[in-house]
MIDOSE-1310 file (N, C-alpha, C; in nm, 2 decimals, decimal comma, always signed):
residues 265
mtvs	-1,70/+1,67/-0,44/-1,82/+1,60/-0,40/-1,80/+1,52/-0,27; -1,89/+1,54/-0,17/-1,87/+1,48/-0,04/-1,94/+1,34/-0,04; -1,87/+1,24/+0,01/-1,93/+1,11/+0,03/-2,01/+1,10/+0,15; -2,14/+1,08/+0,15/-2,22/+1,07/+0,26/-2,19/+0,95/+0,35
rrtf	-2,23/+0,97/+0,48/-2,21/+0,85/+0,57/-2,28/+0,73/+0,52; -2,40/+0,74/+0,47/-2,48/+0,63/+0,43/-2,41/+0,56/+0,31; -2,36/+0,64/+0,21/-2,29/+0,59/+0,10/-2,16/+0,51/+0,14; -2,09/+0,58/+0,23/-1,96/+0,52/+0,28/-1,99/+0,39/+0,35
vkal	-2,09/+0,39/+0,44/-2,11/+0,26/+0,52/-2,16/+0,15/+0,43; -2,24/+0,19/+0,33/-2,29/+0,09/+0,23/-2,17/+0,02/+0,16; -2,08/+0,11/+0,11/-1,97/+0,06/+0,03/-1,87/-0,02/+0,12; -1,85/+0,03/+0,25/-1,76/-0,05/+0,34/-1,82/-0,18/+0,37
sali	-1,96/-0,19/+0,39/-2,02/-0,31/+0,43/-2,01/-0,41/+0,31; -2,02/-0,36/+0,19/-2,00/-0,45/+0,07/-1,86/-0,51/+0,07; -1,76/-0,43/+0,10/-1,63/-0,47/+0,10/-1,60/-0,57/+0,21; -1,67/-0,56/+0,32/-1,65/-0,65/+0,43/-1,72/-0,78/+0,40
lgpm	-1,84/-0,78/+0,35/-1,92/-0,90/+0,32/-1,86/-0,97/+0,20; -1,81/-0,89/+0,10/-1,76/-0,95/-0,02/-1,66/-1,05/-0,01; -1,56/-1,03/+0,08/-1,45/-1,13/+0,10/-1,49/-1,25/+0,19; -1,62/-1,27/+0,22/-1,65/-1,38/+0,31/-1,60/-1,51/+0,26
tlrv	-1,62/-1,54/+0,13/-1,57/-1,67/+0,08/-1,42/-1,68/+0,08; -1,35/-1,56/+0,07/-1,21/-1,56/+0,09/-1,17/-1,60/+0,23; -1,24/-1,54/+0,33/-1,20/-1,57/+0,46/-1,23/-1,71/+0,50; -1,35/-1,76/+0,46/-1,39/-1,90/+0,48/-1,28/-2,00/+0,42
ayes	-1,24/-1,97/+0,30/-1,14/-2,05/+0,23/-1,01/-2,06/+0,31; -0,97/-1,94/+0,36/-0,85/-1,93/+0,43/-0,85/-2,01/+0,56; -0,96/-1,99/+0,64/-0,98/-2,05/+0,77/-0,99/-2,21/+0,76; -1,04/-2,25/+0,64/-1,06/-2,40/+0,62/-0,94/-2,46/+0,56
gglp	-0,83/-2,38/+0,54/-0,71/-2,44/+0,49/-0,71/-2,45/+0,34; -0,81/-2,39/+0,27/-0,83/-2,40/+0,13/-0,76/-2,29/+0,05; -0,70/-2,20/+0,11/-0,63/-2,08/+0,04/-0,49/-2,07/+0,09; -0,40/-2,13/+0,02/-0,26/-2,13/+0,06/-0,19/-2,00/+0,05
lpnk	-0,09/-1,98/+0,13/+0,00/-1,86/+0,11/+0,09/-1,88/-0,01; +0,16/-1,78/-0,05/+0,25/-1,80/-0,17/+0,35/-1,90/-0,14; +0,40/-1,97/-0,24/+0,50/-2,06/-0,23/+0,64/-1,99/-0,22; +0,71/-2,01/-0,11/+0,83/-1,93/-0,09/+0,94/-1,97/-0,20
stfq	+0,93/-2,09/-0,25/+1,03/-2,12/-0,35/+1,02/-2,04/-0,48; +0,91/-1,97/-0,50/+0,89/-1,89/-0,62/+0,94/-1,74/-0,59; +0,97/-1,71/-0,47/+1,01/-1,57/-0,44/+1,15/-1,54/-0,51; +1,16/-1,42/-0,55/+1,28/-1,36/-0,61/+1,31/-1,23/-0,55
sgdm	+1,43/-1,19/-0,54/+1,47/-1,06/-0,49/+1,41/-0,95/-0,58; +1,35/-0,85/-0,51/+1,28/-0,74/-0,59/+1,13/-0,77/-0,61; +1,08/-0,88/-0,57/+0,94/-0,91/-0,57/+0,87/-0,83/-0,46; +0,74/-0,83/-0,46/+0,66/-0,76/-0,36/+0,55/-0,85/-0,30
iwpk	+0,51/-0,83/-0,18/+0,41/-0,90/-0,12/+0,31/-0,80/-0,05; +0,18/-0,83/-0,06/+0,08/-0,75/+0,00/+0,00/-0,84/+0,10; +0,00/-0,81/+0,23/-0,08/-0,89/+0,33/-0,22/-0,82/+0,35; -0,31/-0,90/+0,39/-0,45/-0,85/+0,41/-0,53/-0,96/+0,50
kpgs	-0,59/-0,91/+0,60/-0,68/-1,00/+0,68/-0,82/-0,99/+0,62; -0,88/-1,10/+0,57/-1,01/-1,10/+0,50/-1,12/-1,04/+0,59; -1,20/-0,96/+0,53/-1,32/-0,91/+0,60/-1,30/-0,81/+0,70; -1,18/-0,75/+0,71/-1,15/-0,65/+0,81/-1,12/-0,51/+0,76
yvpy	-1,14/-0,42/+0,85/-1,10/-0,28/+0,81/-0,94/-0,27/+0,81; -0,89/-0,21/+0,71/-0,74/-0,20/+0,69/-0,70/-0,06/+0,73; -0,62/-0,05/+0,84/-0,57/+0,09/+0,87/-0,48/+0,14/+0,76; -0,48/+0,27/+0,74/-0,39/+0,32/+0,64/-0,25/+0,33/+0,70
rsge	-0,23/+0,32/+0,83/-0,10/+0,32/+0,89/-0,06/+0,17/+0,90; +0,02/+0,13/+0,81/+0,07/-0,01/+0,82/+0,13/-0,04/+0,95; +0,10/-0,16/+1,01/+0,15/-0,20/+1,14/+0,06/-0,16/+1,25; -0,05/-0,09/+1,23/-0,14/-0,05/+1,33/-0,26/-0,14/+1,33
nssf	-0,33/-0,14/+1,45/-0,46/-0,21/+1,46/-0,57/-0,12/+1,51; -0,57/+0,00/+1,46/-0,66/+0,10/+1,50/-0,80/+0,08/+1,44; -0,90/+0,13/+1,51/-1,04/+0,13/+1,45/-1,05/+0,25/+1,35; -1,16/+0,24/+1,28/-1,19/+0,35/+1,18/-1,20/+0,49/+1,25
eeeq	-1,27/+0,49/+1,36/-1,29/+0,61/+1,44/-1,16/+0,67/+1,49; -1,07/+0,58/+1,54/-0,94/+0,63/+1,59/-0,86/+0,68/+1,48; -0,85/+0,62/+1,37/-0,77/+0,67/+1,26/-0,83/+0,80/+1,20; -0,96/+0,81/+1,19/-1,02/+0,93/+1,14/-0,98/+1,05/+1,22
krws	-0,98/+1,04/+1,35/-0,94/+1,15/+1,44/-0,79/+1,18/+1,42; -0,71/+1,08/+1,42/-0,57/+1,10/+1,41/-0,53/+1,16/+1,27; -0,59/+1,11/+1,17/-0,57/+1,16/+1,03/-0,60/+1,30/+1,02; -0,71/+1,34/+1,08/-0,76/+1,48/+1,07/-0,66/+1,57/+1,14
ierd	-0,61/+1,53/+1,26/-0,51/+1,61/+1,33/-0,38/+1,62/+1,24; -0,34/+1,51/+1,18/-0,22/+1,51/+1,10/-0,24/+1,60/+0,98; -0,35/+1,59/+0,92/-0,38/+1,68/+0,80/-0,37/+1,83/+0,84; -0,43/+1,86/+0,95/-0,43/+2,00/+0,99/-0,29/+2,05/+1,02
kflg	-0,21/+1,96/+1,08/-0,07/+2,00/+1,11/+0,01/+2,01/+0,98; -0,01/+1,93/+0,89/+0,05/+1,93/+0,76/+0,02/+2,06/+0,69; -0,11/+2,09/+0,69/-0,16/+2,22/+0,62/-0,10/+2,34/+0,69; -0,08/+2,34/+0,82/-0,02/+2,45/+0,89/+0,13/+2,46/+0,85
slks	+0,20/+2,35/+0,82/+0,34/+2,36/+0,78/+0,35/+2,42/+0,64; +0,25/+2,40/+0,56/+0,25/+2,45/+0,42/+0,24/+2,61/+0,41; +0,20/+2,67/+0,52/+0,19/+2,82/+0,52/+0,32/+2,88/+0,51; +0,42/+2,82/+0,57/+0,56/+2,87/+0,56/+0,64/+2,81/+0,45
npgy	+0,60/+2,69/+0,40/+0,67/+2,63/+0,30/+0,58/+2,54/+0,21; +0,51/+2,59/+0,12/+0,42/+2,51/+0,04/+0,48/+2,42/-0,06; +0,61/+2,43/-0,08/+0,68/+2,34/-0,17/+0,62/+2,35/-0,31; +0,60/+2,24/-0,38/+0,56/+2,24/-0,51/+0,40/+2,24/-0,52
ltss	+0,33/+2,22/-0,41/+0,19/+2,21/-0,42/+0,13/+2,34/-0,46; +0,03/+2,34/-0,54/-0,04/+2,46/-0,59/-0,15/+2,50/-0,49; -0,19/+2,62/-0,50/-0,30/+2,67/-0,41/-0,42/+2,58/-0,42; -0,46/+2,54/-0,54/-0,58/+2,46/-0,56/-0,56/+2,32/-0,50
qvhe	-0,44/+2,27/-0,51/-0,41/+2,13/-0,45/-0,42/+2,14/-0,30; -0,37/+2,25/-0,24/-0,38/+2,27/-0,10/-0,52/+2,29/-0,05; -0,60/+2,36/-0,13/-0,74/+2,38/-0,11/-0,82/+2,25/-0,11; -0,78/+2,16/-0,20/-0,85/+2,03/-0,21/-0,82/+1,95/-0,09
lrgl	-0,69/+1,95/-0,05/-0,65/+1,87/+0,07/-0,72/+1,92/+0,19; -0,74/+2,06/+0,20/-0,80/+2,12/+0,32/-0,95/+2,07/+0,33; -1,01/+2,05/+0,21/-1,15/+2,01/+0,22/-1,17/+1,86/+0,21; -1,06/+1,78/+0,21/-1,07/+1,63/+0,20/-1,11/+1,57/+0,34
syre	-1,22/+1,50/+0,34/-1,26/+1,43/+0,46/-1,18/+1,29/+0,47; -1,19/+1,24/+0,59/-1,12/+1,11/+0,60/-1,19/+1,00/+0,52; -1,32/+1,00/+0,51/-1,39/+0,90/+0,43/-1,35/+0,91/+0,29; -1,34/+1,03/+0,23/-1,30/+1,05/+0,09/-1,15/+1,00/+0,07
fyar	-1,07/+1,04/+0,17/-0,93/+1,00/+0,16/-0,92/+0,85/+0,16; -0,99/+0,78/+0,25/-0,98/+0,63/+0,26/-1,04/+0,56/+0,14; -1,15/+0,62/+0,08/-1,21/+0,56/-0,04/-1,11/+0,56/-0,15; -1,03/+0,67/-0,16/-0,94/+0,69/-0,27/-0,81/+0,61/-0,25
yagn	-0,76/+0,62/-0,12/-0,63/+0,55/-0,09/-0,64/+0,40/-0,08; -0,73/+0,36/+0,01/-0,74/+0,21/+0,03/-0,81/+0,14/-0,07; -0,91/+0,20/-0,14/-0,99/+0,13/-0,24/-0,96/+0,17/-0,38; -0,87/+0,27/-0,40/-0,84/+0,31/-0,53/-0,96/+0,36/-0,61
rkpn	-1,05/+0,43/-0,54/-1,17/+0,48/-0,60/-1,14/+0,61/-0,68; -1,21/+0,62/-0,79/-1,19/+0,75/-0,87/-1,25/+0,86/-0,79; -1,18/+0,98/-0,79/-1,24/+1,09/-0,72/-1,38/+1,13/-0,77; -1,47/+1,16/-0,67/-1,60/+1,21/-0,70/-1,69/+1,11/-0,77
vpgt	-1,65/+0,98/-0,77/-1,74/+0,88/-0,84/-1,76/+0,77/-0,74; -1,86/+0,78/-0,64/-1,88/+0,68/-0,54/-1,91/+0,55/-0,60; -1,84/+0,44/-0,54/-1,87/+0,31/-0,59/-1,80/+0,26/-0,71; -1,72/+0,35/-0,77/-1,65/+0,32/-0,90/-1,50/+0,30/-0,87
yssg	-1,44/+0,20/-0,92/-1,30/+0,17/-0,89/-1,22/+0,17/-1,03; -1,10/+0,23/-1,02/-1,03/+0,24/-1,15/-0,96/+0,12/-1,20; -0,94/+0,02/-1,11/-0,88/-0,10/-1,15/-0,89/-0,21/-1,04; -0,89/-0,33/-1,08/-0,88/-0,44/-0,99/-1,02/-0,47/-0,92
sgiy	-1,02/-0,55/-0,82/-1,14/-0,59/-0,75/-1,17/-0,50/-0,64; -1,27/-0,53/-0,56/-1,31/-0,44/-0,45/-1,24/-0,47/-0,32; -1,14/-0,55/-0,32/-1,07/-0,58/-0,20/-0,98/-0,46/-0,16; -0,98/-0,43/-0,03/-0,89/-0,33/+0,02/-0,76/-0,39/+0,06
vghv	-0,65/-0,34/+0,00/-0,52/-0,39/+0,04/-0,44/-0,27/+0,10; -0,39/-0,28/+0,22/-0,34/-0,17/+0,29/-0,19/-0,17/+0,32; -0,12/-0,27/+0,27/+0,03/-0,27/+0,30/+0,10/-0,34/+0,19; +0,23/-0,31/+0,17/+0,31/-0,38/+0,08/+0,46/-0,38/+0,13
gile	+0,53/-0,49/+0,10/+0,67/-0,50/+0,13/+0,75/-0,55/+0,02; +0,88/-0,53/+0,02/+0,98/-0,58/-0,08/+1,05/-0,71/-0,03; +1,05/-0,80/-0,12/+1,12/-0,93/-0,09/+1,27/-0,93/-0,12; +1,35/-0,98/-0,04/+1,49/-1,00/-0,06/+1,52/-1,15/-0,04
idss	+1,60/-1,21/-0,13/+1,64/-1,35/-0,11/+1,79/-1,34/-0,09; +1,84/-1,38/+0,03/+1,98/-1,37/+0,06/+2,06/-1,48/+0,00; +2,19/-1,48/+0,02/+2,28/-1,58/-0,04/+2,25/-1,72/+0,00; +2,19/-1,74/+0,12/+2,16/-1,88/+0,16/+2,02/-1,92/+0,11
gtpw	+1,95/-1,83/+0,04/+1,81/-1,86/-0,01/+1,70/-1,83/+0,09; +1,74/-1,76/+0,20/+1,64/-1,72/+0,30/+1,57/-1,59/+0,25; +1,43/-1,59/+0,25/+1,36/-1,47/+0,22/+1,35/-1,37/+0,33; +1,36/-1,24/+0,30/+1,35/-1,13/+0,39/+1,24/-1,03/+0,34
viea	+1,19/-0,95/+0,43/+1,09/-0,85/+0,39/+1,15/-0,71/+0,43; +1,15/-0,62/+0,34/+1,19/-0,48/+0,37/+1,06/-0,40/+0,35; +1,02/-0,33/+0,46/+0,90/-0,25/+0,46/+0,90/-0,13/+0,54; +0,81/-0,04/+0,52/+0,80/+0,09/+0,60/+0,68/+0,07/+0,69
lwgr	+0,70/+0,08/+0,82/+0,59/+0,07/+0,91/+0,57/+0,20/+1,00; +0,45/+0,24/+1,02/+0,43/+0,35/+1,11/+0,49/+0,33/+1,25; +0,55/+0,43/+1,30/+0,61/+0,43/+1,43/+0,74/+0,36/+1,44; +0,78/+0,29/+1,33/+0,91/+0,21/+1,33/+1,00/+0,24/+1,22
gvlr	+0,95/+0,30/+1,11/+1,03/+0,33/+1,00/+1,05/+0,22/+0,90; +1,16/+0,22/+0,83/+1,19/+0,11/+0,73/+1,27/+0,00/+0,81; +1,21/-0,12/+0,79/+1,26/-0,24/+0,86/+1,30/-0,35/+0,76; +1,39/-0,44/+0,81/+1,42/-0,56/+0,73/+1,42/-0,67/+0,83
hpyd	+1,33/-0,78/+0,80/+1,32/-0,89/+0,89/+1,29/-1,02/+0,81; +1,32/-1,14/+0,86/+1,30/-1,26/+0,79/+1,15/-1,28/+0,75; +1,12/-1,33/+0,64/+0,98/-1,35/+0,59/+0,91/-1,44/+0,69; +0,98/-1,55/+0,74/+0,91/-1,64/+0,83/+0,86/-1,57/+0,96
dwik	+0,94/-1,47/+1,01/+0,90/-1,39/+1,13/+0,78/-1,30/+1,09; +0,80/-1,24/+0,97/+0,70/-1,15/+0,92/+0,56/-1,22/+0,91; +0,55/-1,34/+0,85/+0,43/-1,40/+0,83/+0,37/-1,46/+0,96; +0,46/-1,50/+1,05/+0,41/-1,54/+1,19/+0,34/-1,43/+1,26
arpg	+0,39/-1,31/+1,24/+0,33/-1,19/+1,31/+0,20/-1,15/+1,25; +0,15/-1,22/+1,14/+0,03/-1,18/+1,07/-0,06/-1,31/+1,06; -0,11/-1,36/+1,18/-0,19/-1,48/+1,18/-0,33/-1,44/+1,11; -0,38/-1,53/+1,03/-0,51/-1,52/+0,97/-0,51/-1,43/+0,85
eivw	-0,39/-1,39/+0,80/-0,38/-1,30/+0,69/-0,35/-1,38/+0,56; -0,40/-1,32/+0,45/-0,37/-1,38/+0,32/-0,27/-1,29/+0,25; -0,20/-1,33/+0,15/-0,09/-1,26/+0,09/-0,09/-1,27/-0,06; -0,08/-1,15/-0,12/-0,06/-1,15/-0,27/+0,09/-1,14/-0,29
hgrv	+0,13/-1,20/-0,41/+0,27/-1,20/-0,44/+0,28/-1,14/-0,59; +0,36/-1,04/-0,61/+0,37/-0,98/-0,74/+0,52/-0,95/-0,78; +0,54/-0,92/-0,91/+0,67/-0,90/-0,97/+0,66/-0,80/-1,08; +0,76/-0,72/-1,10/+0,77/-0,63/-1,21/+0,78/-0,71/-1,34
rdie	+0,70/-0,67/-1,44/+0,69/-0,75/-1,56/+0,81/-0,71/-1,66; +0,84/-0,80/-1,74/+0,93/-0,77/-1,86/+1,06/-0,72/-1,83; +1,11/-0,75/-1,71/+1,25/-0,71/-1,67/+1,32/-0,83/-1,62; +1,44/-0,86/-1,66/+1,51/-0,98/-1,62/+1,54/-0,98/-1,48
rerr	+1,56/-1,10/-1,43/+1,57/-1,13/-1,28/+1,69/-1,05/-1,22; +1,80/-1,04/-1,29/+1,92/-0,97/-1,23/+1,89/-0,82/-1,21; +1,82/-0,76/-1,31/+1,78/-0,62/-1,30/+1,68/-0,60/-1,19; +1,58/-0,68/-1,18/+1,48/-0,67/-1,07/+1,54/-0,67/-0,93
ariv	+1,65/-0,76/-0,92/+1,71/-0,77/-0,79/+1,78/-0,64/-0,74; +1,80/-0,55/-0,84/+1,87/-0,42/-0,80/+1,78/-0,34/-0,71; +1,65/-0,37/-0,70/+1,56/-0,30/-0,61/+1,60/-0,32/-0,47; +1,65/-0,44/-0,43/+1,68/-0,47/-0,29/+1,79/-0,39/-0,23
pvak	+1,91/-0,37/-0,29/+2,02/-0,29/-0,23/+1,97/-0,15/-0,22; +1,89/-0,10/-0,31/+1,84/+0,04/-0,29/+1,75/+0,05/-0,17; +1,66/-0,05/-0,15/+1,58/-0,05/-0,03/+1,65/-0,07/+0,10; +1,76/-0,15/+0,10/+1,84/-0,17/+0,22/+1,91/-0,04/+0,26
nyvg	+1,94/+0,04/+0,17/+2,00/+0,17/+0,20/+1,91/+0,25/+0,30; +1,78/+0,23/+0,29/+1,69/+0,31/+0,37/+1,64/+0,25/+0,50; +1,69/+0,13/+0,53/+1,66/+0,07/+0,66/+1,70/+0,16/+0,77; +1,61/+0,19/+0,86/+1,63/+0,28/+0,97/+1,58/+0,42/+0,95
lpyd	+1,54/+0,45/+0,83/+1,49/+0,58/+0,81/+1,34/+0,59/+0,85; +1,29/+0,71/+0,88/+1,16/+0,72/+0,94/+1,04/+0,70/+0,84; +0,93/+0,67/+0,91/+0,80/+0,66/+0,84/+0,74/+0,80/+0,83; +0,70/+0,84/+0,71/+0,64/+0,97/+0,69/+0,53/+0,96/+0,59
fwnf	+0,40/+0,96/+0,63/+0,29/+0,95/+0,54/+0,26/+1,08/+0,47; +0,31/+1,19/+0,52/+0,27/+1,32/+0,47/+0,38/+1,38/+0,38; +0,46/+1,30/+0,31/+0,56/+1,34/+0,22/+0,51/+1,29/+0,08; +0,45/+1,38/+0,00/+0,39/+1,34/-0,13/+0,49/+1,32/-0,24
dlnd	+0,62/+1,37/-0,22/+0,72/+1,35/-0,33/+0,77/+1,21/-0,32; +0,74/+1,13/-0,42/+0,77/+0,99/-0,42/+0,92/+0,97/-0,44; +1,00/+1,07/-0,48/+1,14/+1,05/-0,50/+1,22/+1,12/-0,39; +1,15/+1,16/-0,28/+1,22/+1,22/-0,17/+1,24/+1,11/-0,07
dagf	+1,37/+1,08/-0,04/+1,40/+0,97/+0,05/+1,42/+1,01/+0,20; +1,36/+1,13/+0,24/+1,37/+1,17/+0,38/+1,28/+1,09/+0,47; +1,17/+1,03/+0,41/+1,08/+0,95/+0,49/+0,99/+0,87/+0,40; +0,93/+0,76/+0,45/+0,86/+0,67/+0,36/+0,73/+0,62/+0,42
ycsk	+0,63/+0,59/+0,34/+0,52/+0,50/+0,37/+0,54/+0,38/+0,28; +0,47/+0,27/+0,31/+0,50/+0,14/+0,25/+0,51/+0,14/+0,09; +0,40/+0,19/+0,03/+0,40/+0,19/-0,12/+0,50/+0,29/-0,18; +0,52/+0,40/-0,11/+0,62/+0,50/-0,16/+0,76/+0,44/-0,16
lvwl	+0,79/+0,35/-0,06/+0,92/+0,29/-0,06/+0,94/+0,20/-0,19; +0,83/+0,13/-0,22/+0,84/+0,05/-0,35/+0,86/+0,13/-0,47; +0,78/+0,24/-0,48/+0,79/+0,33/-0,60/+0,93/+0,39/-0,61; +0,98/+0,44/-0,50/+1,11/+0,51/-0,51/+1,22/+0,41/-0,54
csfr	+1,22/+0,29/-0,48/+1,33/+0,19/-0,50/+1,32/+0,14/-0,65; +1,20/+0,12/-0,70/+1,19/+0,08/-0,84/+1,23/+0,19/-0,94; +1,20/+0,31/-0,90/+1,24/+0,42/-0,99/+1,39/+0,44/-0,99; +1,45/+0,43/-0,88/+1,60/+0,45/-0,87/+1,68/+0,33/-0,92
algl	+1,63/+0,21/-0,90/+1,70/+0,09/-0,94/+1,68/+0,06/-1,08; +1,56/+0,08/-1,13/+1,53/+0,04/-1,27/+1,50/+0,15/-1,37; +1,49/+0,27/-1,32/+1,45/+0,38/-1,40/+1,30/+0,37/-1,44; +1,22/+0,30/-1,36/+1,08/+0,27/-1,39/+0,99/+0,34/-1,30
aidg	+0,90/+0,42/-1,36/+0,78/+0,47/-1,28/+0,68/+0,36/-1,27; +0,67/+0,29/-1,16/+0,59/+0,16/-1,16/+0,45/+0,18/-1,18; +0,39/+0,30/-1,17/+0,25/+0,33/-1,19/+0,23/+0,40/-1,33; +0,34/+0,41/-1,41/+0,33/+0,47/-1,54/+0,34/+0,63/-1,54
npdp	+0,35/+0,69/-1,42/+0,36/+0,83/-1,41/+0,50/+0,87/-1,36; +0,59/+0,92/-1,45/+0,72/+0,95/-1,41/+0,74/+1,07/-1,32; +0,64/+1,15/-1,30/+0,65/+1,27/-1,22/+0,63/+1,23/-1,07; +0,73/+1,23/-0,99/+0,72/+1,19/-0,85/+0,65/+1,29/-0,76
rraf	+0,63/+1,41/-0,81/+0,57/+1,52/-0,73/+0,41/+1,51/-0,73; +0,36/+1,44/-0,63/+0,22/+1,41/-0,63/+0,14/+1,50/-0,53; +0,01/+1,51/-0,55/-0,07/+1,58/-0,46/-0,16/+1,49/-0,38; -0,14/+1,36/-0,40/-0,22/+1,25/-0,33/-0,13/+1,13/-0,32
wfsp	-0,16/+1,05/-0,22/-0,07/+0,93/-0,20/-0,08/+0,82/-0,30; +0,03/+0,75/-0,32/+0,03/+0,64/-0,41/+0,01/+0,51/-0,32; -0,10/+0,44/-0,35/-0,15/+0,34/-0,26/-0,10/+0,20/-0,29; -0,10/+0,11/-0,19/-0,07/-0,03/-0,21/-0,16/-0,09/-0,32
kqll	-0,28/-0,06/-0,32/-0,37/-0,12/-0,42/-0,34/-0,07/-0,56; -0,31/+0,06/-0,57/-0,27/+0,11/-0,71/-0,15/+0,02/-0,76; -0,06/+0,00/-0,67/+0,06/-0,08/-0,70/+0,02/-0,22/-0,74; -0,06/-0,29/-0,66/-0,10/-0,43/-0,69/-0,16/-0,44/-0,83
yakt	-0,24/-0,34/-0,87/-0,31/-0,35/-1,00/-0,25/-0,27/-1,11; -0,12/-0,23/-1,09/-0,05/-0,15/-1,19/-0,02/-0,25/-1,31; -0,02/-0,19/-1,43/+0,01/-0,27/-1,55/+0,15/-0,33/-1,55; +0,24/-0,27/-1,48/+0,37/-0,32/-1,47/+0,39/-0,44/-1,38
iarl	+0,29/-0,47/-1,30/+0,30/-0,58/-1,20/+0,23/-0,71/-1,25; +0,30/-0,82/-1,25/+0,25/-0,95/-1,27/+0,21/-1,01/-1,13; +0,08/-1,05/-1,11/+0,04/-1,10/-0,99/+0,06/-1,26/-0,99; +0,16/-1,31/-0,92/+0,19/-1,45/-0,93/+0,11/-1,53/-0,83
hdpg	+0,07/-1,47/-0,72/-0,02/-1,54/-0,62/-0,13/-1,44/-0,59; -0,25/-1,47/-0,64/-0,36/-1,37/-0,64/-0,48/-1,43/-0,59; -0,51/-1,42/-0,45/-0,63/-1,47/-0,40/-0,76/-1,39/-0,43; -0,74/-1,28/-0,50/-0,85/-1,19/-0,53/-0,98/-1,26/-0,59
pytn	-0,97/-1,35/-0,69/-1,09/-1,41/-0,75/-1,18/-1,48/-0,64; -1,12/-1,52/-0,53/-1,20/-1,59/-0,43/-1,30/-1,51/-0,36; -1,30/-1,38/-0,39/-1,41/-1,29/-0,34/-1,53/-1,29/-0,42; -1,53/-1,35/-0,54/-1,65/-1,36/-0,62/-1,75/-1,46/-0,57
g	-1,88/-1,43/-0,58/-1,98/-1,53/-0,55/-2,01/-1,54/-0,40
């Protein structure tokens, strides 16, 4: 089913207007960032600027039109590579990808929309969350962020620098449920092993460490460190991307700082 331009614009407008109270609260100082003293190694943080379009390429500030053009070029290049090496993707999965428009991709990836059901979301609120990073607390108590960014690969930098580089953004803070602190911390050394490796948005195998996008890095590190499929699906061979929003609203994640309810009303 093709999502019409009118349907897409209507949905996107609702998502932009919906977070108005969230944006007003933040700008008036009424919406604090997570308390750093609550951070633990292996936790996750999701940044988002209220009321704005979220590029699927984390670390970018592109417009929707610029990303649409670039994504289409990347999709066609990826499809061309499958002719010589389709890997585990079936012919029907390749066919579906070939017919996927950028609007449909964005609705499913950024908004976690159910395929072919416009305006319906499988979990969580209507906020689009486009990025996620892993927290590390070093021996001195200083928090760091490990993340995969387009054009830069997997990086590790101090949380204070990370948040200063994101003025006007709000942040969700989450943690894997029902696993003791020492085990959750094992996510960090796994993630640090991949610092310096490339960003690769077109690698659908979540357990392939040749390249990463942001939420794939979290899935793989949790899978290898804890033996946990964080979204409940232990098969890493996917035909679509695992998104930051899917992660944020996964049943395995406890949201410790959640500004989401501020979008209501």
